[in-house]
C-alpha angles and dihedrals in degrees: 000000000000102000121100090251089053093050095048091047091055096046114118095021110119114233113239090239094050121100127200111260113253119242111255115255117240096219143346119313094254088054097051092046092053093048090048091050091049092048092052091044090054089054093045095045098045095080097051092044092052089050090052089052091047091056098036093238120209126250093263094055090048092052090054091058092045090052090054090046092052093051104033100036108023094038107240125147109242092218106036106027102036125068114185123207092011107199116233115175095321096322131088129232113208097237137002114204118217130191119191086348093305120120105235108161146009122227118203116194126206133186110288091245095046116113105231112237149169094276092060092048094050087054097056094034087066091052090052093049094048091052101038094247120148101195130064130173127206115198141164089186093265099048120056117188118182121197136182116221119209113192100222139119102295102024111245116219113181129175118238100188144325131215130187108201093197095044123109117282138062126290099252098078090042091049092050088060098040091049087078087067096055121113091241093054098041089051087062093041092233088149087068094060089046092052093048091053094047091046092049091053098037118128090253094050091049089047089054089053094049090052094048118115097245094052094044091050090049091053091050091052093046091045090052094045091051101038109014090238118133107208123183121243088246091055092050093052090047089053092047090052093049094046123015097023098049115157093244087058092054096047093240 
């Protein structure tokens, strides 16, 4: 019908030739597949991880689980992409991760109930510096901490992200982070862009922007416009240090 009545009567009835619109994909096919694999892996490994924690499993048992997680969930080939007991100047890193035959990261595994700390990071950091590797991973199977190492004076060690598989929350958010450790993502160096974004917006970076001459000058002008008070640049910086840029806000 072409009348108004006919048009209204037909409203809401799907035409036989119409199809429902597909939900837009959040990324390329390979990326979606990798994220789904990681999400499923988190669900699958949560129970054996919890069992390891319950019996306070030793480091060797933890390493076995981490090996399976690296291969089955993160997509590495056990024989071509993983190097166990990687020798670095007389010491041994638990795993070296290779992508297309290139060493891209070291993985240090600790006992499942071990609280990961600075001494563990310092150990694997030295491996990375000696081998010219930028990325290191600390894990006890449940917790995964990923750090970027910059060979400078002093050495800069900055966390890119941290995931606790056994923590509260669903697997989606955890998978979104762990995805950057997958073979597919590391191959494309997506983790580098993630780190640059995190570094650019870190508290220290934002603090440096606030201390910059242009920003301080803009604050002085706006303060005078709103209050009539003419503060010096030095006074503005001091006030920022005492209030906005407190050490606890910068993670010092």
